[in-house]
LUMMARLO-534218 format. One record per residue (C-alpha): x, y, z. Coordinates in steps of 0.05 Angstrom, whole numbers, plus 5000, padded with zeros to 4 digits. Layout:
XYZ;...
END
This chain:
217383617216;217683977148;223584407171;227283797195;226283437129;228584057091;234684107135;236483377123;235583467048;239984087048;245483727087;244983147039;245783606979;251783947011;254883267025;253883046953;256883696928;262983616973;263982896951;262783056878;267383656875;273483266896;274783006827;280682526830;286882576789;287382166726;289281436730;295181186689;295580476662;301180016639;298679426599;300579066535;297479656499;302780096531;308479606519;307979146579;309778416567;303478136597;297278366637;298577916698;303378306742;306277896799;310778396836;313279106828;318879526857;321680226848;329280196849;334180696877;334681046809;327181146806;325480606754;319280186761;320479436753;314678976737;314878216737;309377896695;307277216673;310777336606;317177716623;320478276662;319679006647;322779676667;319080336662;322181036665;315781446663;315681466587;317580796558;316880066579;323079646563;323278886565;328878576606;330877936569;336477706614;343077376594;342377036526;334777156528;333276686586;328177166615;324677336550;317277176558;318876766621;314376746682;317677226732;315077066802;318877566846;323578156840;327378476897;332779016905;338078906957;342079406997;347379446942;342379636889;342478956855;335878696826;334377966844;329877616794;326376966812;323076546758;319475896771;322075606706;328475996692;331876016760;334676576804;338777156776;342177776802;342378376757;347378946766;344679586734;351479926737;354779426691;348579146657;350878446676;347477826704;349577266752;345476626757;345076306826;339775776814;339575396749;333375246708;329574676743;329374016705;323773656742;317173806776;320273656844;325774176832;320474676811;316774586877;322774546924;327875026893;323375586865;324276236904;317776586924;320577126970;327277466983;330277947034;337278207049;339878577110;347178617088;351378537026;353677827041;347277437048;340677377013;335077037054;330376657009;323776317019;322875706974;317575186965;318474827032;324275177067;327275827090;334575857068;340876287067;344476447002;351876637008;352577156953;360177076948;360176316939;353176196914;352175656968;344975566994;343875317066;337075107091;335575447158;328575217171;324174697138;316574727142;313274177182;312573527144;305173487161;303874077114;305273747048;302974317003;305874867045;310575397015;314076027040;310276627012;313277247046;319577477082;319878127121;326178387157;325778817219;330979007271;335178367266;329277897255;325977607194;318577457194;316576857151;309676797122;307476117097;301175807072;300275467140;302176007189;307576507206;314476467239;319876937264;327276817255;332877117299;338677267252;343777297308;341976637341;338876307279;332976097322;325876017294;319376037331;311976087311;308676767305;301676687332;297477207295;291076847315;288276747385;287176007388;285775557330;283975817262;276675807244;278475767171;284675477137;285676127098;286776517163;293576167169;295476287097;299976887110;302277287049;304177987073;307378377130;308279107149;310479487210;304679827245;304680357300;308080257368;311979637348;305979267324;306578797265;301078777213;299878087184;295777987121;292777307105;288277017052;282777137102;283777737146;288478277172;291678197240;295978587289;301478257330;305378567387;312878507372;315279017423;319378497462;321777987412;327877777453;323377567511;318877177465;324876767442;326676637515;319576387527;317576017463;311675727501;308476407507;304076607448;304477307418;299077807434;294777927373;288178187350;283778167289;283278817250;279478567190;276477867183;274377777111;279178097062;284577717024;290578177038;296078136985;300278737006;300579247062;303579947063;303480377126;304381127126;303581427196;297680997214;294381057147;294480367117;293780187044;291379477033;291879106967;286278586970;282078126928;276578646929;280879226908;284979766942;282880007011;285080567058;284880337131;285680797192;288980427249;286780927301;279380937283;278480277247;275180647189;276180317121;274780667055;275180336987;279480706936;274980776875;279781166831;280580616780;273080456779;271581196765;276781246711;276181046638;278980356654;275379736680;278079136717;276178436696;278778196764;278478676823;284478346858;290278806874;296278336885;301978826897;303479556911;309380026904;309780736930;314081276897;317381866932;311582336914;306581886950;303581596887;301780866886;302880336833;298079746839;298679076804;292778676777;291677976751;288478156685;289378886668;296679056681;298979586730;295680246748;298680886777;294581296827;297981966837;297982276906;294682946898;292683346959;288983896922;282284156946;277784476894;270284536903;266484506838;259184736834;254784636773;247284656765;246383926785;249784026852;245684626875;239184566912;233385036901;233185336831;240185116812;243785586763;240286056715;245585856664;251785426668;256385956637;258586446691;261087146669;261687486737;261887336811;260587806870;260187676945;254688076977;252087977048;255187277055;252087046990;255186936922;251687296865;253186996797;252587376732;250786846681;249386786607;241886836623;240087196688;243287206756;243686686811;244286776887;248186206919;248586046993;254985637001;252985427071;246685067047;248884986974;242285266950;241485716889;235986216873;235086456801;232987156782;231887526716;232386906672;229687066602;228687786624;227288246564;228587696513;225987756442;226987426375;233887716366;236487696437;234487026467;238287086533;238987626585;246587596592;249487926654;256988076649;258288396717;254888506784;257289086827;254389246896;252989966914;249490136979;243289686981;242889516908;246489096857;248489436792;248188976732;252189066668;248488666615;247588566540;241589036546;245189586583;245389776657;240289556707;239189626782;237089006821;234289036892;236688386927;231088446979;224888596936;227988286874;225488876833;229489106773;229789806744;233790226696;238190816718;234991506710;238392146688;237192786728;236493146662;231492776617;235193026556;241092586576;236891956588;238991636522;246291666545;245091176603;239890756568;241490156524;248189836507;254390146537;261389856549;267689956589;263690036654;267190136722;263590336787;267890706838;266690686914;264091406914;258391236867;261591506803;259991036746;264991106688;262590846621;263290916545;257491006498;259390786427;255491346393;256091936441;262791896478;265691786548;261691956611;261191946687;254391796718;253791956792;248891456822;246891896880;245592546841;243792206775;247892726739;251492516675;257892886658;261292826590;268792736594;272393196545;279593436543;284292856529;278292386520;276192756457;281992436419;278991736427;273891416381;268591166431;266490576387;273690306387;275590476459;276389886506;273790306564;274790386638;277789886687;277989856763;283290246800;290089976824;290689796897;295790346910;291090876881;283990636895;280691296873;283791306803;280490856752;284390606692;282790716618;285190286560;285090486486;289090286425;294389896463;295590436516;293690366590;292291026626;290891226698;285291746705;286092306756;278992366786;280093106802;282093396735;280792776692;287992806665;290792166636;297591876657;300491326613;302190686651;304190236593;304190236517;304289596476;310689556433;310189816362;310889136329;304188936361;300189556340;296489186286;294188626333;287888696375;290388726447;286188816509;287588836584;285288196616;287488286688;292588636733;294888696805;300688946847;304588396884;308488426949;314788636912;311289266885;310888966815;304789136774;303088506734;298788616672;295888056629;294788256557;291287856503;295487666442;301687916477;303087576544;304487766616;308688376635;311288636702;312289376715;315189746773;308789996807;311990656825;315690846761;311990396712;318690166683;318589476650;321488946695;318888276667;316188036600;313387336599;311587076530;306186556542;307386196476;314886156488;313685876557;309085346528;302985626565;299085796501;292986106534;290086766558;290786906633;284887216669;283187506738;289587526779;288987446855;294587526907;294487006964;297387067034;303986747011;304887266956;303086766901;298987016842;292986586821;289586666754;284586306710;284986126636;282185686582;286985136605;285385126679;287885526738;295085766744;299385976803;305286436789;311086506838;313387226828;320287066857;321986496809;316986656753;314685936756;307685746732;304085156762;297984906726;291684616758;286984266710;281983696711;287683236732;288083626797;280583616811;277484176768;270784016738;272284456678;278784746653;275585306612;274285936653;271286596633;274587276637;272387746694;268787166729;272487206796;271387386868;276087376928;271587196987;272087467057;274486797085;280286777037;277086316985;277686476911;271886346864;272686286789;266886226739;267285746681;263085476624;260384926670;258985306735;264185566784;269985306826;272085586893;278085396936;282685656989;289585796961;293185577025;290084887017;293384806949;300584996964;306384546945;311784476996;314983856966;318083776898;315783236850;322683066822;329783096849;334182816794;334582636721;336881986690;339781866622;335381266608;337181036539;342081156482;340680916411;344180976345;341080956276;347380646246;348280056294;346079746360;349379946425;350579456482;349279946539;341680006535;340379826608;346480096645;344680546703;347081056714;348881156641;354881626644;358881506581;358181276509;363581146457;361881236384;365581096319;367081666273;361981436222;356181326271;349981726256;343381866289;345181896363;338681926403;339082036478;332981916522;332282196592;327182196648;325982566713;323081906740;316282196753;310081796740;305282386739;305483076708;310482846655;307183306604;308783906649;316083746661;320684206622;327483916603;333584336586;339584036552;346384306531;351883996490;358584246517;358185006523;353085096467;346385426473;341385116520;335184826489;328784626523;323284136508;316483956537;312483316525;318783016495;324282646532;328982526474;334182916436;337282716369;344182896344;344582716269;352282706267;357782886315;364783046293;370582666325;372282916395;369782916467;363083206486;358983286549;351383286546;347883586607;340483496620;336383876672;329083796691;324684346718;319884126773;312684276751;310584406823;316184836851;319685086788;326484866814;331484536769;334783876786;342283776784;344283576713;344982876688;351582846651;353082386592;360182386566;360382256491;366882046459;367082016383;373181656357;377581956304;378481596238;385481326228;387181876178;384982416227;388582166288;393082696323;399682366303;397382346231;395883096234;403283226251;405482816191;400483206147;403583856171;410683646152;408383416083;404684066073;410884486088;414884076038;409684155984;409284905996;416784975988;416684605922;410785015898;414385675913;420385465872;416085245814;412085885818;418186335813;420385965751;413586035718;413286785734;419686905695;416686555635;410286945641;413887625641;416887465574;410287225547;406687835573;410888305530;409387905468;401887885484;401388645489;404188725420;399188205394;393488555429;394889205393;394488865325;388188485344;384689105368;385089435299;381988815266;376288765316;374189495309;372889385236;367888815250;364089145308;367588675356;372088755416;376188375468;375388215541;379487835592;379087555664;384187315714;382786865774;387587275817;383587915803;376287945825;374688415766;373288275693;375788735637;370088925591;371789545547;364889505514;361789775579;364790455565;365490455490;358490185471;354090155532;355090845563;358190645630;364190985662;368490395681;371389865635;373489405693;367989155741;367088585790;363887945764;357688055807;356988765781;357588505709;352287965723;347588515748;347788835678;345788185643;338488085624;334687675678;332687155627;339887065604;343387115672;342386375691;344986145622;351186595629;352386345700;351885605680;356385695619;361486085661;361385565719;362084995669;367785365635;371585475701;370084815736;371484335679;376984225627;372384485571;377385025555;372885515518;366885965533;361386105483;354986485502;349986955469;346287425517;343588135528;346988705566;343289315593;345389995564;346390555614;339990865587;335990235602;335189875535;338489205517;343788995467;345388285443;352688035445;355987385426;362087235471;367486735456;373086615506;378886135514;383485955570;390386235559;393386025626;391985395668;393885205739;393184445745;386584385707;383985045735;383485655688;387686225713;387086715655;381786775601;381687205539;375887285492;372287685439;365287955433;360888135374;354888605375;348988165352;343288645369;340488755299;340788015279;337687765344;331888275342;330188065271;330587335289;326287425352;320887805315;320587285260;319886715310;314387065349;310287235287;311086525259;308986205325;302986655332;300786535260;301385775264;298685655334;292486095334;285885725334;282886255287;282786125212;287886615181;290286735110;294087295077;292687585008;297588014970;295388654938;293388254876;288887814919;293187194912;294086764975;300986865004;300086435067;294986055109;295485755178;294585025199;287785155230;284885395164;288284855123;285384315168;278284595174;277284725099;281784175071;285984715039;292884595011;298685015039;301685064968;295385354936;296186074912;289486224880;284186544924;278886214881;280885534911;278485784978;270985904975;269585775049;262285595033;260786335021;256286514962;259386824900;255887484910;258387534982;265487384961;265287944910;262588404964;268688245008;273388374949;270189054937;270889225011;278389025012;279789454951;276790054987;281089955050;286890415060;293390235096;291890125170;284290085161;280189495186;273389175171;269488665212;262688325206;259187665222;257887135169;256986385160;261985895129;261685155113;267284695135;270284155091;265883635126;259584035108;258484325177;256085055177;259385525227;258086245249;264486665244;266887365258;270587635197;276288135208;280088435148;286188895156;290289255103;297789195117;303389635090;310589485072;316889845097;315390445052;308090485078;305190245013;299489735010;302789055011;297688535033;290988375067;290387955131;283687595138;281987275205;275786835214;273886715288;269086135303;263186405343;258485825330;258285605403;256886315425;250986375376;248085705398;248685895470;245186565456;239386205422;238685705478;238986245531;233586635494;228986025493;230285855567;229186575588;222686695551;219086025538;216185465580;220184825573;214184355574;209284705527;213585175487;208885745506;211586425530;213386435604;211586965655;217487425637;215987455562;208487485574;209288085622;213088455567;207388315518;202188555569;205889215579;206489315504;199089145495;197089655548;201090195514;197990025446;190890005476;191890695508;194390965441;188590655401;183490785456;181290055462;181389545517;185688955538;183288335575;187187815615;184087125623;187086735682;185585995669;186085375713;184484645695;178984385741;180683765781;187883785756;190383535823;185782935815;188782785747;195782875773;194782415833;190681875798;193981845729;201082035749;205782615733;207582385663;200182345641;198883015675;204583325635;201583055570;194883345591;198084035602;201384005533;194783815499;190784365534;196284865516;195984665443;188284725441;188385405475;193585655427;189585405366;183085715392;185686435398;186086985347;192887125316;193287775355;192187435422;197487095465;197286515514;202686375566;203785835618;205586095688;206785395718;202784775737;195784815707;195985585707;195085925639;194086665623;191186935557;192287645532;186487895489;187988545452;183889045411;177288975450;171589465439;165789065469;165588625530;161788105489;168087975450;171487715514;165487275531;165786965461;173186815469;171986505539;166486065511;170985855453;176585675501;172085265546;169084905486;175884725457;177684305518;170584025530;171683575470;174482925497;181982895505;185282225497;191882115535;195481435531;188981105509;184781415565;179281925552;179782515599;174083015609;177183695621;173784345643;176785025655;175885575707;176986275679;177986935715;177387565673;180088265684;179588845634;183789465628;182690015641;176289825678;179589365729;186789615729;191490025686;198089685705;200188995682;201488705752;194988995779;191088735719;193888035730;192188065804;184988265786;184587665739;187187205794;181887465843;176487365791;178986645780;178686535856;171386785858;169686355798;172285735832;168885925898;162086035865;162585365828;164384995892;158785335930;
END
């Protein structure tokens, strides 16, 4: 009985795990929050271009996968109108039926409307003319179901002909649904169903019930669908029925014969039916159901209920399927929801889904299959998992933990013979899976035991029992498990620093006996025979300063060695020659994650894990497909090296929340998600366009001054939009790509014709769609039209001819003027040399500037240099000024150039020049030739600069400065001194400036100044009194200054205010050495006095005593009287103790009620006893605090040096112990 119960429980756990692991894809919603007009969605359709149309109680909407657009109709008739039905006919037209607005046909190609039924004007017209259902079988006729009749609309003429009126006995009956099939139209009404023969225009009842209806709602038919084997599915307000329509022609010949029918479901209110190969989707009042026609099994779709959304009303009133198998469902209160069709199968296991012990830890670092069981290396221990029973057994949890290492983390489990080798945070261990005993590896030579014990890294176990590892302190080694011999690897391995080496890695599949070794960005292959290293790959030089490690690698079916490297990407090498074939930059490809643990499946696809889910790489197309929580993964964050490829073909990956296993062949994509791209919208920032809704949108015409062209596009997919990559290209320009963005903006296009191409890359297959093409025509402005360009050319030729003639005339004039200017230049040169000046000139036709001073005064070889070269010789601080003056001179009609600046001498120092230039030749307001002069201003500018600097420093300094001549008269004083001492700037007598210094001190300063030689200085500290009577501490500095002939000329006196510094020093001294409450010395100052007293006692051969004092019942005083009173008590006791001591003794407060007294110069013990008695008596006298009399007693502990201790700290400790015994004896 017990075994049976356990078996049932195990099966139940497995069932829960299987059901729980199939995490559904995410649900998408369209509601007013996402731009929908209203939450009540009546009908939906997906048109031939892939758009989703939604009719609501407050308007019509179109959705392209990214944006919801309202459809307002002609002149806004449909804006916020109740839209009852929408339907797309065989020509691609959208028919729009509104109870209050009428019937419209919309043509997406031309973005135009045609109204066939006008807006009703009475309640009777609303009931009788409103269209509730539509169907078309050709381009001429639209069959419509209205309030009480079934009618034919001639599309060409707009004429409506009633074909069939509902029986008069059903007053409130209306036509709810039309369904066309094989030349017949099935009519669903609120009081039964009918079938219409289009060819003969005959109508007969469609008996979906056997006999009379048991409930009126059984006859309220609202949906049809074609079932299997020519069976018609009929949905009613109460029930789902199946009707045999295999011989409709015979049934019209015998209208007296009822149709064969049966009840499939009796209770549900069926709004809509969709059949896919016998798998029926039912939209009902109780939600969405999946119904199997062959078995009769019905399963409720709970995707919405398990999502983040909730339904106020569970009714699903319409459905629409897209080409990928996804389903849009319409609700009454919450908008529309999209349920993607994902056929992925991932099994997720966490601790809550495992029977037995569960998981030792939810974070999995390694997975190994051993004897049909999965062994998991976790963050704390190991777990044995039986996938058949879904039961976990935990071992080694909290093994060898201590205060520093709180988990026993296992990184890798490797089977060898009958044991499991564990690579952990505590080193290497051997685990017996049968006895569950754990041990540490032993070295054959005990001297080598430390090499295999403790933390090692870079561990790889080969099939022959050789364990390769790196010890951070000792080097690189091989440990043979069978012989227990440890061999140190020398040779080429000696060049590596073991602490920095990444370590060993498993061998490649083409050389299973040769492990790999990775160090400093280089991947080697190790020859097991001679231990020689062969380089496989080296990280490029530009990445040498980035920490890079090998994450995973494998060889695919094309003999490509794929290597995943952290901080670098994915590379592919020829597995024979190791030549680079592929480089995949993960960031550039928008992957943005590290790729771990590559596995090759039977189809040649490469699977890998990451921190963003699981990826599948197609080596042929280099396409990555992502699988995340949307595809059924419990967690998207997987750990490196946590992977196992199981014997049955499954792949297991470890994550932070458990592990996921799956069969790769069950997750293959054989169908693409997208097949085309639409240009969905074109907008302008400068004006509105009238082609917003045209489909397909092939051309747009812009004006020359239009700006901000934004083109939106969509691959018409309602899932995985964030994974679709779009590429776009304008004409033959460079292709650009975007992800998570379906728009491109062109700020401004020049006049001309352009072609924008947009491609979409399928996120499942990696294939690109054919491009959507948008022709963009930008009109030319009138003055840039082609015929105007011809006229411009003719005018240009005429102007050129006139200009050539005028130029020749001017050149003749210039030749004559040039001769005269040369003669004038010779005369001018003589005059300039006499005034340390010179000339320069510049011509616009010559890129150089003539500057003779470069050779004559500045030591350069060339007199003529380019303007840029000349600018490079100008001082950096003057270059911008020169450039501005020069540009203003050339670009305006100023006519002259005036600038003072510095030029660098060939030896590196600077010279000042003042340049003046004037235009001597113009060309239509543009200077063509400039001539100018320069003057060497170096001496004048240096003098001026020094004077300005000294004046600014003297006036702006905050110090008080004055200057005395050699006769001790005041020559100058700065503003700070004049303000502080109310001293007049015109005063010349030094007697008027006493600074609050005594007469004797002033005479001392005068004597000192007279003794100072040229260049000597004197400084000291003193006090002065400001004009307001405030004293200040100052630092006085006096310097003796010489004149140009090095004779004493004057004295400079500087007074620096150090008052704040002195105050701070005094405050710091008090804070550092005295108690803030009592003013007594604190512990630090008291300890210094104790050390000094001990030295003096040793020298004078006397004794020192320390009295450690506490106030009895101080806590009682503190609690009963309050902290403020207690502080007053402390201050009073401190004062009495201080007054009761000898002048040579000291008392200090150590905190709280703790006092210590230092008694020096003791020759007899009785002296200490007298002092103790005196201290106790001084506080026994009543103490009055805030009007209350307090009776205070002391506890005193005494220690005497050198009897009790010779060091200050030991003596204080002895006094504290004595105080403790004193208290204890009193309490006892």
